[in-house]
Every structure is written in C-alpha cells, then in structure tokens.
N, C-alpha and C positions, 0 to 999 in steps of 0.2 A: 442271309440277305434280306434287308427291309421289304415290305411290302406296302404299296401305295395304291389304294383302290378309288379311281377315278369317279365322280360324281354320278355319271349315267350308270356306271357298274353297281354303286352303293345303292341307287334308286331300286334298280332291277333286281339286287339282292334283298331288298327290304320288301318290295312288292311280293316277289316269289315266298319269301319266308312269312308272310302273312296269309298268303294262299294255303302254303303248307299247314299252317297251323288251325286254319278253319277246315280243311278238307282232308286231312291226313291223322284222324285219331289215333290208329293203331300204331303210327310210328311218330309221335309228335317231335321227337328230339332228332330224326334222321336227316333233315335239311340241315340244321344248323351244325352238326357232327360232320356232315361231308363237306361243309364248305370251310369249316377249321381244319380238316383233315388235308383238302387240298391246298390250301394257303400254306400250311406248315410244310406240305411236300414240295411245293414250287419255290418256297423261301430257302429250302435246303438243296433242291434238284432243279435249277431253274429249265435246264434244256430237257425236261422229262416230257414236256408236252410235245404234240406231233405238230409240223408246221402247217399254219392255216391257211387254206387256200381262199380264193376270192375274196381277199380284202385289200383294201388300198396302202394302208400302212405296212412299212416291211418290219420283218423280224416278229410277227405275231405268231403264237401257239396257243394252242387250246389243248384242254384235258378233260376227259371224260368223267363224269360223275355219275357212273352207272347207276348206283343204289338210288338216286332221285331223278334219273333222265334229263342232266343239265350239260353243257358244256361251259368251262370257265375258259375266256381268251384273255390271254395276257402277253406281254412282252418285257424283255429285259431292257432296263435302261442304263447307260455306261456311267453316266455322269449327273448326280450321283448313283453308284451303283444299286439299282431298285428293281424289284419286280413289281411292274404296274399292271393291275387289274383292268381290263378294257370293259369286259361284258360277261353278263351270263345269259346264256341262251339255251332255252329249253330243246331237246333233240326232236322234237315234233314240229317244229316249225320251219322244217326245210332249210332253205340258204342260211348262210350266216347273217350276223348282225352287220350293218353297215360300218365297218372301220376304215 
C-alpha cells in the first residue's frame, strides 16, 4: 500500500533525524533504518499498529519504534487506499500529538 507522509510528520521526521545525526554518533544510521523499517511494515501490514487513544481523528494507529524511542502515528485512507503518516512522537513527551 502506498505511503503518504503529511507535511507536519515530514517536518518532525526531518527535525528528529537532524538531532539524531548530531547526538548519536555511535548509531548514526539507527534513526533512518527504523523509519524505513516501520514505513515498509505499515505499507504491507497496515493494521499492525495499536489503536491510538486520546486523538480526535478516527482510525489512527501508532507503532512503537523501540530502538529509537519514538511512535509513528498513522491511519489508513480508503480512497485512494493509502497509509497516511500523521506524526512522529518521542516516547518521553507524555501525551500524544494533537491529531
């Protein structure tokens, strides 16, 4: 299933990637590898993520990237059939993103 990353999520991914590159020299590729892995996973198994609570949008799921301590929030759109990535959220931030 095709993936569409909304602008806000793309900005969050870019910002986190920049931070990772500057602050994690022992695992420089971990962030990119985890993002690529999870996007491939949700494109082939879109129902794999847990249903996200405390969000206004319907049918939002989240998947935990345990290696880098982030969640990817996404939903499956029916027309056209697409996985829409809505947010990248660090696990230390407490409540989830405003979706």
